[in-house]
N, C-alpha and C positions, 0 to 999 in steps of 0.2 A: 742900330749898330750893336748894341750890347747883346740883343737877342741873336743877331747874326753871328757874333763871336761865340756865344754860348752854343748855338746850332753847330757851328764848325767844330767846336770842341767835343760836342757829343758825337758828331759825325766821325771825327778822328778816333774817338774812344771806340765807337762801334766797329770801325774799320780794323782797329788793332784787335779787338775781340774776335772779329771774324777771322783775321789772319791767324791768330792763336788757335781758333777752333778748327780751322782747315789743317794747320800742322798737326794737332791732336788726331784728327780724323786720318790723316796720312800715316802717322805713327801706328795708330790701331789697325789700319788696313795692312801695314806691313807685318804687325804682330799676327793678324788673322791668316795672312798668306804663310808666314812661317809655321803657325799652328796646323794649317791644312796640309802643309808639306810633311811635318812631323807625323801627323795622323796617317797620312798615306803611306809613309815609310813603316810605321808600326803596323798598319794593317797588312802590308806586304810581308813583313816579318812573321807576323802571326800566321798568315796563310801558308808560309813556308814551314813554320814549325807544325802546323796541323797536317801538312803533307808528310813530314818526316814521321810524326806520330803514327799516322795511318800506315806508313811503310813499316816501321818498327812493329807494330801490332800484327800486321801481315807476316812479317819475318818470325815473330814469336809463335804465331799459329802454325806456320810451316815447320819450324823447328820442333814444336811439341809433337806434331804428327809424325815427324821423322823419328824422333825419340821413341815414341810408341812402336813404330815399325821396328826399330833396331831391338827394343826390349822383347817384343814378341818373337822376332827372329833368334835372339839369344836364348830365350827359354826354350824354343823348339830344339835348337842345336844342343842345348844342355840335356834335355829329355833324351834326344837321340843318343848322345854320348853315353848317358847313364844306362840306357837300354843295351848298348853295345858292350859296356862294361859288365853289366849283369850277365849276358850271353858269354862272355869270355870266362867269368867267374864260374859259371855252371859247367862250361867246358873243362876248365881246370879241375873242378871238383869231380867230374866224371873221370877225367884221366887219372886223378889220385885214386879213386875208388877202384879203378882198373888195375893199378899197380900197388900191391899191398906194401911195399917198401916205402913208397911215398906217404901212404896213409899213416904209417907208424911214425914217420918223421914228423908229419903235421900234428899228430896227437901229442907229440913231445913237447911241441911249442906251446 
C-alpha cells in the first residue's frame, strides 16, 4: 500500500508536469504564431519599400534625362539668340558706317 501511495504521488506529479509542459508548449506555439505574423507583415512592408525605391529610382532616371534634354534645348536656344544678336549688331554697325553722322556720335561715346 505504501508503494501504491508513492506511485500515485509520482503519477500525480508527472501529470502535473505534463500539464505544465502542455501549457508551455501552447504559450510557445502562440508566440511562434505571433512572430510568424510579425515576420510576414515586415516582409510585406519591405516588399512595398523595395517597390517604392524602384519607382523612385526610375523617376530619378527619367527626371535626369528630362533635365539633360532641357539643358541641351536651352543651350541651343541661347546659341541661336546670340547668333541673331550678332547679326543685328553687324547690321547696326553697317547702318552706322553708311551714315557718317551716326559714326561720329558713336565715336564720341
